[in-house]
N, C-alpha and C positions, 0 to 999 in steps of 0.2 A: 493247333490249326495253323496252317501256313497262310501267307497273304492271298494266294489264288483261291484257296478253299473259302476263306473269309469273303472275298469279293464275289465269288459265285453264289455263296449263301445269301449275301446281301441282294444281289440281282434277282435271285429266286424268291426273295421275300415279298416282292411286289411287281406285278406285270407291267406297271407303267414305267418302271426304271429301264432306261435305255443303256446306261453305261455305269460302271463303277470302277474307280481307280484309287490307287494308293500313291500319294505324292509325298516326297521328302520335303523338309522345310526349305531346301534349296530350289524347289520347283521341279525336281527330277521325278518323272513318273516311274515308280518301281514296278508296278504291276497293274494290269487293267483287264476288264472283261466287258465285251459288248454283247448285247442281246442279239442273237442270231436273226438274220432276215431284215435288220434295220440298217439304213444307210447312215454313215457318219455325217454329222452336220458340219463339223469343222474340218477343213482340208489344209494340206501343206504344213506350214510351220504353226498355223493357228492353234492346234491343240497344245503344242509345247508352250506357246505364249500364254494360253489360258491357264495351264497348270502353274506356271511361274507366277502369274498374276494372283491366282488364288492363294498360293503359299505366302506371297508377300502381304496380301491384304489380311489374311488370318494372323500372321505374325504381328503386323502393324496394329491390328485391333486389340491384340492381347495387352497392349500398353495400358488400356483402360480397365483391365480386370480388377485392379486394386480398388477402384472407385465404383465399378458397375457389376462386379461379380464375374464368374467364369464365362468365357465365350463358348457358346454351344454350336453356332453355325454362322455362315455367311450365305445368303441366298440371293441368286441372280434370277430375275424374272424377265425372260425375253418373249417375243411374239411366238416363237416356235418351240422353245424348251424352257425348263426351269433347271437351274444348276445349284447344287448344294455343296458347300465346302465345310467339312466337319472335322475339327481337330480330334486326333486320337493318338495317344502316346506321343512320340516325336514325329508324327506324320499327319497327313490330312487325307481324309476320305473325300473323294470328289465323286458326285453322282449327277447324272442328268436324267430328267423325266420328261414324259410328254407334257404338253402345256395344259391340257384339260384335266388337271388333278386338283384335289383338295390339299393345298400345301400343308396345312396343319396335320391332317391325317397321315399323309405320307411321311412327313418329318417325324411324327411321333413313332410311326412304325419303324423307320430307319434308326432312330435313336434307341428304341427298344432292342432292335437286333444288335446294334453296336454294344450297348450296355451288357446284354446277355452273352456276347461273344468276346468282348475285350480281354477278359482274364485268360481266355484260351488262345488268344491271338499271339503268335510268336513271329514278330516281324524280324526276319533275318535277311541279310544281304544275300541275294541270289546273284553270284558273280557272273552267271551266264547272261544276265540282263545288262551287264556293263560292257560297252564296246571294247574291242581289243585295243583300239587307239587310246581310250581312257585308261585302261589297265596299264598299258606301256607308259603313258604319261605319269601315272601315279608311281609306278616302279622307278622311273628315271628321277622324278622329283624327290622321292623318298631316299633313293640311293645317293643323291647329291646333298642330303642333309637338311633339306627344307622341312620345316615343321608341318605336321599334319593339318593344322589350321590353314596354313598358306597353300598347301596342296589342295584342300577343299575349295578354296577360293579360285585357284588357278584352273581346276578342271570342272568347276561348277557342280560339285557334289556335296551332299550333307557331310558334316564332320564325322558323324557316326558311321556313315558308309565308307568314308576314307579309312577310318580306323579299322573297320572290319576287312576292307580290301587289303590294307597293309598287312594285317594279321594273316590273311589268306596267302598273300604273296610271300610272306616270310616263311610260312609253313610249307609252301610249295617248293621253295628253294632249299630247304633244310634237308 
């Protein structure tokens, strides 16, 4: 199951879900699905800021796992929506729901879907989702001998994404 099939299945699992997305640890949105007919709540750069914040907070909260156990989610409750950030593999599933839900019920349903789908989920880099500018930056930095770790920091991508992109670039030029 690819990332879009996973996100569509997640969105279909509950009619109160407005949005589902898959975010890298860097905060980069890899893939997303909106429920048709609904308006986006966040405009401009705000969605990007929200994804980055969610990724940062999830990673920051993982510091306490040795003392508190595994982190299952971070939940934001606003007047208009409820947003969930749920770690999965090396990514974060981000969903938003209508405000008038039973948080525990929806969370359990989402967790169940994720648990049942996680083993089938194949999160691969879809290089079509990476802008041409970022691809060229990665290529130039890689060609100049800069480490993949430094490239990831420079272009604001997850290290795994940079490694996959470098592999793609290398096979494309061979």
